[in-house]
C-alpha positions in Angstrom: 1.5 -38.8 -16.5 -0.8 -36.0 -17.7 -0.2 -36.0 -21.5 0.1 -32.6 -23.2 -3.0 -31.9 -25.3 -2.8 -29.2 -28.1 -5.1 -26.4 -27.2 -5.6 -22.7 -27.9 -5.8 -19.9 -25.4 -9.4 -18.7 -25.0 -9.6 -15.0 -25.7 -11.6 -12.7 -23.5 -13.9 -10.5 -25.6 -13.4 -7.4 -23.4 -9.8 -7.4 -24.6 -10.9 -5.4 -27.6 -12.1 -2.6 -25.2 -8.9 -2.9 -23.2 -6.7 -2.3 -26.3 -8.5 1.0 -27.1 -8.4 2.0 -23.4 -4.7 1.5 -23.3 -4.2 3.4 -26.6 -6.2 6.3 -25.2 -4.1 6.3 -22.1 -0.8 6.5 -23.9 -2.0 9.0 -26.5 -3.2 11.3 -23.7 0.3 11.1 -22.1 2.0 11.7 -25.4 -0.2 14.9 -26.1 0.4 16.2 -22.6 4.2 15.8 -22.9 4.3 17.5 -26.3 1.9 20.4 -25.4 3.0 20.9 -21.8 -0.5 20.7 -20.4 -1.7 19.0 -18.3 1.5 18.3 -16.4 3.0 14.8 -16.5 3.9 13.0 -13.3 5.8 9.7 -13.3 4.6 7.4 -10.5 5.7 4.0 -9.2 3.0 1.4 -9.5 1.9 1.6 -5.8 2.8 5.3 -5.4 0.4 8.1 -4.6 -1.4 8.1 -8.0 -4.6 9.3 -6.4 -3.0 12.5 -5.1 -1.4 13.1 -8.5 -4.6 12.7 -10.4 -6.5 14.9 -7.9 -3.9 17.6 -8.5 -4.5 17.6 -12.2 -1.5 15.5 -13.4 -1.7 12.8 -16.1 0.1 9.9 -14.6 2.7 7.6 -16.3 3.9 4.4 -14.7 7.4 3.3 -15.9 7.0 -0.2 -14.4 4.2 -0.7 -16.9 6.7 0.3 -19.6 9.2 -2.1 -18.1 6.6 -4.9 -18.4 6.0 -4.0 -22.1 9.8 -4.1 -22.7 9.8 -7.6 -21.2 6.6 -8.9 -23.0 7.9 -7.7 -26.4 11.4 -9.2 -25.5 12.9 -5.9 -26.4 14.5 -5.9 -22.9 17.0 -8.5 -24.0 18.5 -5.9 -26.4 18.2 -2.9 -24.1 19.5 -4.2 -20.8 23.2 -4.2 -21.9 23.1 -0.5 -22.6 22.3 0.2 -19.0 24.9 -2.3 -17.8 27.4 -0.4 -19.9 26.9 2.8 -17.9 27.3 1.1 -14.6 24.0 -0.6 -13.7 24.7 -4.1 -12.6 23.1 -7.1 -14.4 21.9 -8.2 -11.0 19.7 -5.1 -10.2 16.0 -4.7 -11.3 15.7 -5.6 -15.0 12.6 -3.3 -15.3 15.0 -0.5 -14.4 17.9 -1.6 -16.6 15.7 -2.5 -19.6 13.9 0.9 -19.4 17.1 3.0 -19.0 18.8 1.0 -21.7 15.8 1.5 -24.1 16.0 5.3 -23.4 19.7 5.4 -24.1 19.0 3.6 -27.4 16.1 5.8 -28.3 13.7 2.9 -28.3 10.3 2.1 -26.9 7.6 -0.6 -27.6 5.1 2.3 -27.6 6.3 3.3 -31.0 5.5 -0.1 -32.4 2.1 -0.3 -30.7 0.8 3.3 -31.2 1.3 5.2 -34.4 2.8 8.7 -33.8 4.3 8.0 -30.4 8.0 8.4 -30.7 9.2 8.3 -27.1 8.1 7.9 -23.5 6.5 11.1 -22.0 8.9 13.5 -20.5 8.0 14.2 -16.8 7.4 17.4 -15.0 7.9 15.6 -11.7 8.8 12.1 -10.7 7.1 10.6 -7.6 8.2 7.3 -6.0 7.2 5.0 -3.2 9.9 2.6 -2.0 7.2 0.0 -1.0 8.1 -1.7 -4.3 11.9 -1.7 -3.7 14.8 0.7 -3.4 15.4 0.4 -7.2 12.4 2.6 -8.0 14.2 5.5 -6.3 17.4 4.8 -8.2 15.5 4.4 -11.4 13.5 7.7 -11.0 16.7 9.5 -9.8 18.5 8.7 -13.0 15.8 10.4 -15.1 15.5 13.3 -12.6 19.2 14.0 -13.1 19.0 13.5 -16.9 16.1 16.0 -17.3 16.7 18.2 -14.2 13.3 17.4 -12.9 12.1 17.4 -9.3 12.1 14.0 -7.6 9.7 13.5 -4.7 8.8 10.4 -2.8 7.7 8.3 0.1 10.1 6.0 2.1 8.2 3.0 3.3 8.5 0.5 6.2 9.8 -3.1 5.7 9.0 -6.4 7.3 5.7 -5.1 8.6 3.6 -7.5 10.6 0.4 -5.8 11.9 -0.1 -2.4 10.3 -0.4 0.0 13.2 -1.4 3.6 13.7 2.3 4.5 13.9 2.9 3.1 10.4 -0.2 4.8 9.0 0.7 8.2 10.6 4.3 8.0 9.2 3.3 7.3 5.6 0.3 9.7 5.7 2.5 12.5 6.8 4.9 11.9 4.0 2.0 11.9 1.5 0.7 15.2 2.9 4.1 16.7 2.6 4.0 16.1 -1.2 1.1 18.6 -1.6 3.1 21.8 -1.3 5.8 21.0 -3.9 3.2 19.6 -6.2 1.2 22.8 -5.9 4.3 24.7 -7.0 4.7 22.5 -10.0 1.1 22.7 -11.2 0.4 26.3 -10.1 -2.9 25.2 -8.7 -4.1 24.8 -5.1 -4.8 21.4 -3.6 -8.5 20.5 -3.3 -9.3 17.9 -0.7 -12.7 17.2 -2.3 -11.0 16.2 -5.5 -8.7 13.9 -3.6 -11.7 12.3 -1.8 -13.4 11.7 -5.2 -10.3 10.2 -6.7 -9.8 7.9 -3.7 -13.4 6.8 -4.1 -12.9 5.9 -7.7 -9.7 4.0 -6.8 -11.6 2.0 -4.2 -14.4 1.2 -6.6 -11.8 0.1 -9.2 -10.1 -2.0 -6.6 -13.3 -3.7 -5.5 -14.2 -4.6 -9.0 -10.7 -6.0 -9.7 -11.0 -8.1 -6.6 -14.3 -9.5 -7.9 -12.7 -10.3 -11.2 -9.9 -12.3 -9.6 -12.3 -14.1 -7.2 -14.2 -15.6 -10.2 -11.2 -17.9 -10.4 -12.3 -19.6 -7.2 -15.0 -21.3 -9.3 -14.4 -24.8 -10.7 -13.5 -24.7 -13.5 -12.0 -21.2 -13.4 -13.1 -18.7 -16.1 -9.6 -17.1 -16.2 -6.0 -17.8 -15.5 -3.1 -15.9 -13.9 -1.9 -15.2 -17.4 -5.2 -13.5 -18.3 -4.9 -11.4 -15.2 -1.5 -10.1 -16.2 -3.2 -8.5 -19.2 -6.5 -7.4 -17.7 -4.9 -5.9 -14.6 -3.7 -2.9 -16.7 -6.5 -0.5 -15.9 -6.2 -1.3 -12.1 -2.5 -0.4 -12.4 -2.3 2.6 -14.7 -5.8 4.0 -14.5 -6.9 3.6 -10.9 -8.6 6.8 -9.7 -10.5 7.1 -13.1 -14.0 6.3 -14.2 -12.5 4.6 -17.3 -11.0 1.8 -15.2 -14.3 1.2 -13.4 -16.2 1.1 -16.7 -13.8 -1.5 -18.0 -14.2 -3.9 -15.1 -18.0 -3.4 -15.4 -17.6 -4.9 -18.9 -15.1 -7.6 -18.0 -16.8 -9.0 -14.9 -20.1 -9.9 -16.5 -18.3 -11.7 -19.3 -16.4 -13.9 -16.7 -19.7 -14.5 -14.8 -21.3 -15.6 -18.0 -18.4 -18.1 -18.5 -19.2 -19.4 -15.0 -22.9 -19.8 -15.7 -22.2 -21.5 -19.0 -19.5 -23.7 -17.6 -16.8 -22.2 -19.9 -13.4 -23.1 -18.6 -10.3 -21.0 -19.3 -8.4 -24.4 -19.2 -10.4 -27.0 -21.0 -10.7 -30.2 -18.9 -9.1 -28.4 -15.8 -7.6 -31.1 -13.6 -5.2 -29.2 -11.4 -5.2 -25.8 -9.8 -2.0 -23.9 -9.2 -0.9 -20.7 -7.5 1.8 -18.4 -9.0 4.0 -16.7 -6.4 6.4 -14.0 -7.6 6.8 -11.8 -10.7 5.6 -12.9 -14.2 8.3 -14.0 -16.6 7.1 -11.4 -19.2 9.0 -12.7 -22.2 7.5 -16.2 -21.8 3.9 -15.5 -20.7 2.4 -17.1 -23.8 4.7 -20.1 -23.8 4.0 -20.8 -20.1 0.2 -20.2 -20.5 0.2 -22.7 -23.4 2.2 -25.3 -21.5 -0.2 -25.2 -18.5 -3.2 -25.3 -20.8 -1.8 -28.4 -22.5 -1.2 -30.1 -19.2 -4.8 -29.2 -18.1 -3.4 -27.3 -15.1 -5.0 -23.9 -14.4 -2.9 -21.2 -12.6 -5.9 -19.8 -10.8 -4.4 -17.1 -8.6 -1.2 -15.1 -7.9 0.2 -12.7 -5.4 1.2 -10.4 -8.2 -2.2 -9.7 -9.6 -3.7 -9.3 -6.1 -1.2 -6.5 -5.4 -3.6 -4.0 -6.8 -6.5 -4.7 -4.4 -6.7 -1.8 -2.0 -9.6 -2.5 0.3 -8.2 0.0 2.9 -9.0 3.0 0.7 -11.6 5.3 2.2 -12.7 8.6 0.6 -13.6 9.9 4.1 -9.9 9.6 5.2 -7.9 10.0 2.0 -4.4 10.5 3.4 -4.7 7.9 6.1 -6.4 5.3 4.0 -3.8 5.7 1.2 -1.1 5.2 3.7 -2.7 2.1 5.1 -3.3 0.7 1.6 0.2 1.3 0.5 1.6 -0.3 3.7 -0.6 -3.4 3.6 1.1 -4.3 0.3 2.3 -8.0 0.4 5.8 -7.1 -0.6 6.5 -5.0 2.5 5.1 -7.5 5.0 6.9 -9.9 7.3 7.3 -13.6 6.3 4.8 -14.6 9.0 2.2 -12.4 7.4 3.0 -13.5 3.9 2.7 -17.2 4.9 -0.7 -16.5 6.5 -1.8 -14.7 3.4 -0.7 -17.6 1.1 -2.5 -20.0 3.4 -5.7 -18.1 2.9 -5.3 -17.9 -0.9 -4.6 -21.7 -1.1 -7.9 -22.3 0.8 -9.9 -19.8 -1.2 -8.8 -21.0 -4.6 -8.5 -24.7 -3.9 -4.8 -24.8 -4.8 -3.1 -28.1 -5.4 0.4 -26.8 -5.8 2.5 -23.6 -5.8 4.8 -22.3 -8.5 7.5 -20.1 -7.0 9.3 -17.8 -9.4 12.9 -17.0 -8.2 13.4 -13.8 -10.1 17.1 -13.2 -10.4 16.9 -9.3 -10.4 13.9 -8.9 -8.2 14.7 -10.2 -4.7 11.9 -8.1 -3.1 9.3 -9.9 -5.1 10.9 -13.3 -4.6 9.8 -15.3 -1.6 11.4 -18.7 -2.1 14.9 -18.0 -0.9 14.5 -18.3 2.8 12.7 -21.7 3.1 9.1 -20.4 2.8 8.1 -23.2 0.3 9.4 -25.8 2.7 7.6 -24.3 5.7 4.3 -24.1 3.7 4.6 -27.7 2.6 5.4 -28.9 6.1 2.4 -27.0 7.6 -0.2 -27.3 4.9 1.0 -30.3 2.8 0.9 -28.2 -0.4 3.8 -29.1 -2.7 5.7 -26.5 -4.8 8.4 -26.0 -7.4 10.8 -23.1 -7.9 11.4 -21.9 -11.4 14.6 -19.9 -11.8 14.2 -16.9 -14.1 13.6 -13.2 -14.2 10.9 -10.7 -14.9 12.7 -9.2 -18.0 16.1 -10.7 -18.4 15.7 -13.9 -20.3 19.4 -14.7 -20.0 18.4 -15.9 -16.5 15.8 -18.3 -17.8 16.1 -21.8 -19.3 13.1 -22.8 -21.5 14.0 -26.5 -21.4 14.7 -26.6 -17.6 11.4 -24.8 -16.8 9.4 -27.0 -19.2 10.8 -30.2 -17.8 10.3 -29.0 -14.2 6.7 -28.0 -14.8 5.9 -31.3 -16.5 7.4 -33.3 -13.7 5.5 -31.2 -11.1 2.2 -31.7 -12.8 2.8 -35.4 -13.1 3.6 -35.5 -9.3 0.4 -33.6 -8.5 -1.7 -35.8 -10.8 -0.5 -39.0 -9.0 -1.5 -37.4 -5.6 
C-alpha cells in the first residue's frame, strides 16, 4: 500500500499577481454597477463574452460567483434559502447557492474585497445553454427580479461532428444579439472591435492550453487543483490583454519548474485524470490527500473546457459559434470517449476519477457505463466519487477518502 506522507501544497508564485488581477476585475464591476457606466452584462461561462466586451460591456460571470460560494463553503448555508422558494435540492447548486445568497443579502465578495457589498446589478443578462438549461432558469430569476432584458443562445445537444449546419445555427443566434445589445448600450456595433476581442480570446486560450499541457511532463509541475485556481483569467477575462499578460507570467514559471525538476507532487508515482466538476468545498482536502499518496491529478475535462482553438478573428461570429459548439459538455458520448482516450494518452494517465455530481448531471459522465466502456477498451481503471460541486450534503468525507486510498493502492499494485 502507498503510505500517506505528510506534505505541503507547493504554491505557485504567480498566484500573487492573480489575486490582484481578480481584485481589479471585481472592483471594476462594482464601480460600473454603482456608477451606471460602463454597462454591466451578466454572461454564462461559455457565452458570447467576446461580443459583450466588443460592445463596451463589463462582463460578470455568475458561475464564477457560484464557485466562490462553494469554495468558501458559504453555499451550505445559502442553498436552503433557494429551496424554500421552490428550487429543488436536486437542481444546479451553483444556481441555488447563488440565488439563496442573494436572498440572504450575502456574497463572498464582501469578505474578499473591502467595499464590495453585493454582486453587480446587470443591465442585461446573456446566456448560452451549452452549459445546461439551468443557466437560463438562473438568469431568468434575476431578469424577473430586476426587470432586466434576458437574451440568449439555445445550443445543440449530443453533437458528434460539428457541421456547417451547427455553426450557421449558432452564429445566426449570436448575430441576432447585436441589435438588442446596441439598444441597451446606445452605441453602434463595430466589427473590428469584435475581431480584436476574438483575437485576444484566442491568444488567451492558446496560452491556457500551453499551461495545461505542461502537466504532460513527468513529474508534472502542476495539478488539477492548481488549474481550478489559475483558470480564473481564462474564464472571466478572456478577450482582454490582462488575461494574456497573466499567462505570460504563469507559463515561464511552470517551464522553470520542468527544467529544474520541481514536481507539484513530490515523489510522483501515479498520474490520474479528473472527469467532472470540482468539489469546490473540498478542493484543499482532496489536493492534500492525493499529495500524501504521491498521486498527481494531472489533467481534467473541466479545466480544458476553456480551450477554444476554433476562435478566428477573421470569422468572428462563425468561429465563436464553432468554439461554443465544440464544448465537451454538448458532445455525444462517442466523441467524449474519443476525447478522453486522447487525454489518457497525452498525459500518461494511470487511472480516472469520475465525479458523480448530484446536482450537475450535464457535467457528470459516469451514469451511463462510460467508465466501464473505457476500462474494457483501454484497460484504464477508474473510481466514481459521489458528491456535488457545491452542496456538501451530497458528499461523504470518509467514504471518498477510503475509496481514493483503495484506488491508489490498486493502481500501485498494477
